[in-house]
N, C-alpha and C positions, 0 to 999 in steps of 0.2 A: 849599411847600406839596403838590407831588404825591408826594413820596416820603410823607408823613404819613397823605394819602388812601390810597394803595395799601397802608400798611401795617395801617389801619383794616380794610378792606376784606379782605383777609387772614387776619389776625387772626380776624377774626368768622367767616368762611366754615370756615376750619381746627376753630373752635371746637364750630360747628353740623356738620360734615360726617357723612354717614351714607352708610358704605359700600356700604351695600344698595342704598339709592338713586340713588346714583350710578352702579351698575351698571345697573339699570331704566330710567333718566334717557339714558344713553348708547346702552341698546339702543330705544327708543321711538326717538329720534331716528336712530338709525343713523348713528351719528358713531365714530370713534377719539379725539376731542376727550376729553380728562380731562376729570369733573366731581368736585363736593368732597362731591354728591350734596344740595348746600342749594336746598329749594324756595323758590319766588317771597314768598312773606311775609316772609320773613326776609331775602329780598334787598331787599326795600321797606324793612325795618326798616333795614338799613344803607344806602341810601340815604337816608333821612330824616334819619338821624345825620350823614352825611357834611353833607348841606345843610344842618344847623342850626348844625355847628360849623363850616364855611366856607363864605366870601363870594366867587364871583369877581368879580374886578376889570375884566377887558377881556377883546375877543373871544382874543386872543394865550394867554393862561392857560388858557379855557374850550378851544378849539383841543387844546392841549398837554395837558392833561389828561385830555379825552374818548381822544385818542389812544394817550395811555400804557398806560389804563386795558386799553381796546380790545386792546391788544398783549401782555398778559397773556395766559398758556397755559390757562389753566381755560375751561370754557362759561359758569360762571357770572359768573364776573368781565367777562365780554363783556356779558352779559347786565347787569351794574350800570351799564358804562357807557354803553350805552342809554336806559337809566331815566335815570341822569343828564344825559345831553344833553337827554334832553326835560323835567327838571325846571328846569335852568337857561334858560328860557323865553328870557329877555332874550337870549340869545346864542344862537337858531336863527335865522342870519343868512345871506344869499349869502354871508357869507366864511367860515362852515364848510362849504358844503356838497362842498370836497374830501375833509373829512375824513369826510364819512358815503357817500362816493362808496365811499372804500376802504374802508369797514366792510361794504358791500353786495357790492364786489368780492370779497374776502377771505373775508367770510361766505359765503355761495352757500348759504343753506337757508332754508327760512321761517321761524324762529323768530327769526333775526338781521332779516330782510332786512322781514317783515310790520309789524311796531313799528317800523322805520327807513321804512318809506314812509308809513306812515300819520302818525305822531306826529314827525316830522323833516322829510320831502321833503314831504306833503302841507301841512305848515304854512309853509314857503317857497314853493311853490306857490298857497297861499290871499294871502300878503303881500308876494311880488311876483310876480304871474301872467304879466308880458309877456317879466321876464326867463328866470322857469323854464318856459313854454311852448318858449322857443327850445332851451333845456337837453334837456326833454323828448320835444321831437320828434326830436332826433336820439337818445336812451336807447330810444323804442319800437323802435329798428330795429339795436338796439348787439346785436353778436355773445353776448355775456353774457344769458340769459336771466334772470336774477335782475335785474338795470336793467331788463330790457323791461320784469318781473314790477313794478318800482318804479313806471315810468311810468304804469301804470294802476292800483296799486292807490293813487299817489299822493293820486287822487279819491276815495276812497273815502266822507270822511263828510263830504264837502264841501255837503249836501245842498241849502238853497236857494241856494247860491252856485256851483252846480254851472255849469262851462262846458260846458254837454251836447255841443256840436259835436265839443269836442275829446276829451272822453271818445267819446264813439260815431265818430269817425274813430280812434281807439287802436284800439281794440274793434275795428271794421273790418278796422286793417291787420294784425290779430293773430290775425284768425278765422280763418284756413288753419291756423294752429299745430296740431301731434297734440301738442304739450306739453302735460303735465296741468296744470302749474304756473300754464301761461297761460291755459289754459281753463276753470281753476276761477277767477282772476284776475279774467274776465270775468265770466264769472255771478256774482262775489262783489258784484265793485262795480256790476253791473246788478241786483242784489236789492236791495243797499242804497239805491241811490237809488231804486228803485218804492217806498220807504216815502216820499220825498217827492214824486214825480211820476210815480205808478200807469198812468195812462193813457199817457204818452211815453216809457216804456220797453215797456208793453205792446205799442205801438204799433212800436217800432223793430226789438223781437225779432223778432213779424208780420211786417215787413215783410223782413226779412233772415234769415227761416227757412231758407233752403236755404243760406246762408253761415255761420251759428252751430254751433258744435261739439253736438252732443247734451249732452253735459255743461255748457257754459255758458248752454243756453237752460233746461234743467233747474234749474240755479240761480238763473237771473235770474228766473224764473217762481214761485220758492215761495211770496213775498207777493202773489202775483198770481192766483193758482188762484180765488179766492173770485173776485175780477173779471172774469175769462176765465168762469167759469160763467154772470155777470151778463150780461157780453156775448152771449154764447149764447144764453140764455132770453130777451135783450129782440129778437133777430133771429129 
């Protein structure tokens, strides 16, 4: 089945290849990794076709297929591996964590890491919080910045299920970093959580004004500006 799936992927990508778009996509992402020049809508069509034609029967098969597609050389093939990993929801389990970690450590750029952190690691965190907290407690201090970014962004879509103590702890543990992608991740996750708990996020940013970077504060406050104005007017 693995070879049939990879054949469909390659055939469809070659069929829809666009050299002009490939150059532009490569330039935009500042990478030497080759592109076919196939954009997301067609990638999604390929993913839907594969999902409709093939049924994954166990975790081992899922891990093997996702890994094989990930190891293909073009960037769109790697995108498809992430999309398929997210589509086969039944197998987003702790037994797939090593596969996801491999993808993060090898991908090392935001276009790979962000969908993995939200749609795979974030799901694991929601479903297996005690186990994943132990893992992410190590990841937040990892030497690899993309692992650290993942530990933060894994909380991005948790809304009312947020472990806010853990989230704020991670933000403060990395608040000293000068790395753009960490500062941005902190701001992004605070901004997203502010849609659910504006007062709590506002208070956190205000209490840690001297600790958080300007970028993190600016991003985190984007949805809070009206609230901040009301607070100021009230006082």
